[in-house]
N, C-alpha and C positions, 0 to 999 in steps of 0.2 A: 576289615581294616578301613580306616578313613581314606577316601580318595585324595590324590595329591593336588588339592585346590591350594592356590597360593594364599598365604596368610592374609594378604591385603584384600582378598576376596571374601574372607570369612565374615559372616554377619555377626553383629554384637551378641546375639543369643548363643551362637556357636562358641564365641570366645569365652563367654561365661561358663559354658559347659566344660571347655578345656581347663579353665582355672579350677573348677570344682573337682575335676578328675586328677589334678596335680600333674599335668603333662609338662613337657620339657621346659626348663627355665632358660629360655633364650635371653632373658634379661641379664643373665650372668655374663653373656658375651658382649653386651652393649657398653658404650662409653658415652657419658654426658659431660665430661670435663671440657671447659671452655678455654683452657690454656694448654700449650704444648709442653708436655713433661718429658719429651725425649731429649736425652743428654747426648750431644753429638760426640763427645769425647769417649763415650762408651762403645762407639762403632768406628774404630780406627781404619777399617777396610772400606768404609763408605766411599764410593767414587771409583773403586777398583773393578766394579762389575759393569754389565751392559748399561747403556743409557736408558733410563726408565721413561715411561710415558703413561698417560691415561688413555685408554682405548675408547671409552664412552661414558656419558652420563645420560641417564634416561629418565625424563620426567614422567614417572609412571602413574602417580595418583595426586589429584588435587582435592583436598578436603574430603577424602574418602576412606581414610583409615579409621576404623571404629575406635571410640574413646577407650574402651577396655583393652583393645589390641595395642594401643599406644602404651598403656600402662604395662601390659604383659611384656612388650618388647623392651621398653626403656625404663620402666619404673616410674614413669611420669605420664600424666594425662595431657591430652590436647595436641599431640604432634600428628597432624592429619595429612601432611603431604609426604610422599615417598619418592626417593630417587636413587636407584642403584648406580654406583660408579664402578667401572671395571678397570683394573690396573694391568699393565703389561706383564707383570710378574707377581707371584704370590707375595703377600705382605706379612710382616711380623705384627700381629694384632696388639702386642704389648706397646707398640709405638703409635697406635692409632687412637687419637683423641678427637672428639667432636670438634674441638676448636682448631684442628688442623685444616679444616675445610672452609673456604669462603665461596659464597654463591652470589652472583650478580644477576639482577633482574633486567628485563627489557628496558625499563625506564632509568636504568643506571644505579638503582638502589642496591646496596650491598647488604646481604643478610647472613646471619650465622646459621650453623647446623646445630640442632638441639641434641641429636643422638646419632651415633654411628655404630653399626653392628655388621659382622660378617654373616649372621644368620639370615636366611636359612641355608646359605651356601657355605657350610662349615665342615664338610667332609674333607678328608685328607686329599690334598691336591687342588682344592677349590678356592683357597683363600686369596682370590684376586678380585672378588666382588664385595664391596662394602655398601650396605644400604644406609642412606642418609634419611633421617626424619626431621621434620621441622615445619616452618612456614615458608614456603618457597614461592610466594606470590600467588597468582591465580591464572585462570585460562586467558584473561585479558592482559596480564602482565607476568609472563612466564619467565622462569630462569633461563639465562642464555649461556652462562659460563660457570664452571666449577674449577676452582684453583686450590692447590695444596699450599696453604699459607704457613704450615708448620713443617715438621720433619716426620715423614713416614718411611720406615726402612723396609726393604725387601726382606723376604724370609731368610736369605743367606747373609744379610747385613752388608752387602757389597754395593747396594744402590740406594740412593735417597730420592724419594719422589718430591721433595720440597721444591716449590716453584713451578711444578708441572700444572698444566691447565688443559681443559677440553671444552668444546662447545656442547651444549645440552640438546638432546633430541627432543623436539616439541611434544607436548602432551598428546596431541591428536595423531601422532605417527605410531605405527606398529613396531614391534621389536624385530631386530635383525641379528644375524650371527656376527659376533665381535672377535672371537678367538677360537682356535682349534689347535690341539696339541696331541702328541703321542703320549699315552699313559704308561708310565714305567711299570715293570712287572710287579714290583712290591705294592703297587696300589690297585691291582686288578680286582681283588676280592671276589673271585669267581664263585658263583653259586649263592652269594649272600642275599638274604631276603631283606626287603625294606624294613626299617624300624617301625614299630607300632606307635611311636611318638609322632606328633604332627610335623616336626621339623628335624632335619638332620638324619643321616643314616639311610641314604638311598640304596636301591637294589644293585646287585652286581650283575655281571654278564654270565652267560652259561659256561659250564666247565669246558666245553669244546672250543671256546674262543681262542683265536690265534693272535689277535691284535686288537687294541682298543684305542679309539680316538675320542678325546673329550672335546665337546663343543660347548661354547659359552654364549648364551643369548644376552641381548642388552638388558632384558628384564625377565621376570618369571613368565613362563609360557605354558598354556594348557590348550586343550580343545576349546572352541567356543562354548561358553557355559561353565567352564571350570573343571571338566573331567580330565583325568590323566591321559596322556597320549597312548596310542595303541598301534596296531599293525598298519593302519592307514598312514600315520605319520612316519613310522619306521620305513615303510616302502617308498616314501617320498624323498628320503635322504638320498643324495647321489654323492658317492665317494670316488674320487679319481686317483688311480694308482699308476705307478710307472710299470710299463711292460718290459720284459727282458730285451726285446729287440728294438726298443725305443718307442716313443709315443705313450699315450695314456689309455688305460682301460677303465671302464665305469663299473663299479660294484655297488651293491646295496647292503647295508647292515643286516645280518640275519637275526639280530636281536638288539634291543635297547636296554641299557642299564642306567643307574642313577635315577630311578623312578620312585615315586611314592614319598618324596621328601620336600616337595614344594619349592625347589630352587630353580635357578636359571641354567643348569647344566644337564646335558645328556651324555651318556657314554654310548658310542657307536661300536657295537660288538661285531668284529669282522672275522671271517673264516679264511682270510688270506694274509700273507706276511709281506706282500709287496709294499714298497715305500709309498705312503700316501702323500699326495700333492695338495689337493684342495677338497672342500666339501661344499655342496650346493643344496639349497632347499627352495621349493617353489612357493609362490605367493598364496595367501589366503587360507592356510590350514590351522595356524596357531594364533592365539590372541594373548594380549597382555592383560593386566588386571582390569582395564577399562573396556575390554572387548574390542580393542583395535587390532585388526588383522595384520599379520606379518607381510612385508613386501617380499618379492623374490630376493634371495640373499645368498651370498657365497663368501667363503673365507679361505685363505691359504693356510696350510698346516705349518705350525711352528715347531722347530726342532732345537 
């Protein structure tokens, strides 16, 4: 089975091979519409839910997405810059249009987004990362802000991300942890094997799992060189749980899930049921598509 290299790391030759093999049509998940087609009157409960926010925008690639990969993802050639944006809540992809996003560069220029897609982070429970493709400046004139200029609804239709904005993590910075949450039982998929397709359908946790924490990185992460993570990275995760008598205990996941699908999510498979407080990961073990190493990073678990 193909290793979980991030699609933005694929060479042009490998993209051609995938097209010839008829692998997953992630283009079906993408949107290139430049106008906001979300009708607010269709969402009467918008505003009744939690206040939404954008957690991060990560300038992952500058002029580095292969030509045919751009076509495979978006149905259009020439979108060579990639920037994942992470939302505080899962979004309804039917309300996501490329024109809902505005990007401001360091020199003040405002540019549009050519294509927006949840792929490859499109498994159940993961639809909080939207990958933006287009022309987002350069290493000498980087994007500084992403703003939601249209209306994007949360999955439960109770929150509208319209008007939210976030500063962009510069190109030369490595990825950090942006979100962590308890995975509900119905999303566990214990024993599931990773899909044989290149994107979507990550592996599940072992049958003996007692609790799962999903962590979301700012962008796709692999070992240096592009190979999937293994026991080295698993043992580097530090999970802090509440002890019965007070204080915190430190545990390590006994396995990792959501592997083999090339996205920015990991499932931490735990053999304890104690309430999880935060997750930490040391510097220098994971890289983004440019091979920038991750900093030491930590995130509080969301309930």
